[in-house]
C-alpha positions, 0 to 999 in steps of 0.5 A: 705618734707622738713628738719627742725631739726637741727642735734643736735635735734636728740640726740644719734642715733643708726644706727642699722646694721648687725643682724642675717639674711642672708642679714648681709653682705648688712646691714653691707654695708648699716649701714656704708653708713648711719653712715658716712653720719650722722656723716658728717651732725652733727648727734651724730651717733654710729654703733650698731649691735644687733647680738653682743649686748643686745638691752637693752643697747640702753636704758642704753646708752641713745639713743634717736632714731634708724636709722634701716639699718637691712635687712630680719628677725630679723630686717625688720620683725617687731621683732626689731621694737617691741623691740624698741616700749618696750623700747620706742626708736623711730626708722626709717621705718615702724611700728611692723605690717607693717613690719611683713606683708611686709616681708611676700610676701604671707601676702603682696599679701593677703593684696594688693588683699583685696584692688584689687591691682594688684599682680602676680598670686601665690601658696603657698607651705608649707614645709612638707605639699605637695606632688610631684604631688602638686608641679608639679601642680603648673606649670599647675596652673601658667604656665611656666616660673614661679618664686619660692622663699622663702616667707620671704627673700630679696635680691633674695636670694633662688629665682629661675626662673624656665622655665621647669617643670623638674626644679620645684622640685630643685627650690622648695627644694632651697626655702625650705631651707630659709623658711617653706613658698614657694611662687610660683609665676606667671612670668610676662615678661616685664620691671622690675621697682622699686619706692621708697616712702618717708614720712608718711600718707598724706605727703608720696610722691613717688620718680622717678621710676627706670628701671632695666636692668639686664644681661640676665634678671637675677637680683640676689644677685650677680648682685644686689650688686656685679657687675656693669653690671646691668643697672639702668635707671633713668629717667626711659624711660617709656612711657608717663604716665606710670611712674606716674601710677606706683608711684600712684600705689606704694603710694596705696600699701605703704598706704594700708600696713600702712607703714611709713617713707620710702619704696621701692616697686618692679613692673613688667610691663607686656610687652604685656598689660603694666599693673603694677604688684606689687611684694613686699614692702622692708620696710627697703631698702638697702643703699649700693653703688649700692642701688636703693633708693639713686639712685632715691633720687638723681635723685630727687635732694636729696643727699645721706646725705640729704636722710639719715637725711630726713628718721632719721627725720621720726623716730617714735613709733607705740604708738605715734599719726602719723599725716603724718608731719615730726618733 
């Protein structure tokens, strides 16, 4: 991957940030970072918050492409991508279908499993469609501890680790407040890692793997963004060959879901077997001071500013043929 484009060739660029999701605060942090980085490289970049302005203004005001730093619903789920397709404005990240599949952790699992890619076992509960006995039975199916989370939220919002059967109902109730679909997932004990991907198709490349060591193993919303106690190890220090195997697995998942431009996959490595399990793929990763894609890119010799330009170069439309090259 290389940067070919002169900043002026991008035209007027909108950095979409904020939005209406539960991750609005993080999106604003990501967006401001990207905005400043692009401007520092000579790009004519402007902030644009879809929760405060009509997306039609993008066309009226002559924006040539969009850098999406929206996270979660109404930004990472295919809705904004679909609107930009109708407007004919190229955008960063995955297209409509890949975005809508990847935001849904259950749909992601179904697609991964169809291609024999490893992901933790799960039980899906639907709001209003389960009995107390069925909730209790989740522990029998998956064992304890287990994870409960909303199917379509990010940043660990609404996520609970349930160690005892008595805590299961409360965890389901918490997740249910945020989504009609509640994902109950086998807990994989071991190393937690993440791996970004840059590029499209055959040109997509995995960046260095980051190993995450959170306080008491609790990598929650607070520890992700607002504390400095979580350790991020890059180089990851995994045994020989494991990092390359994870990178290859993540690339397979990226291509299986037909992602493009960039993304970041979260993986758990079973402590006993050393088998990696795919948890989810984020198609609009964070770009804050605590975010992991910039950290991994820096380990690969790519500055934050250069990373933003590289991602912007991949802006595209579903309706345009994708050959996997950067223009």
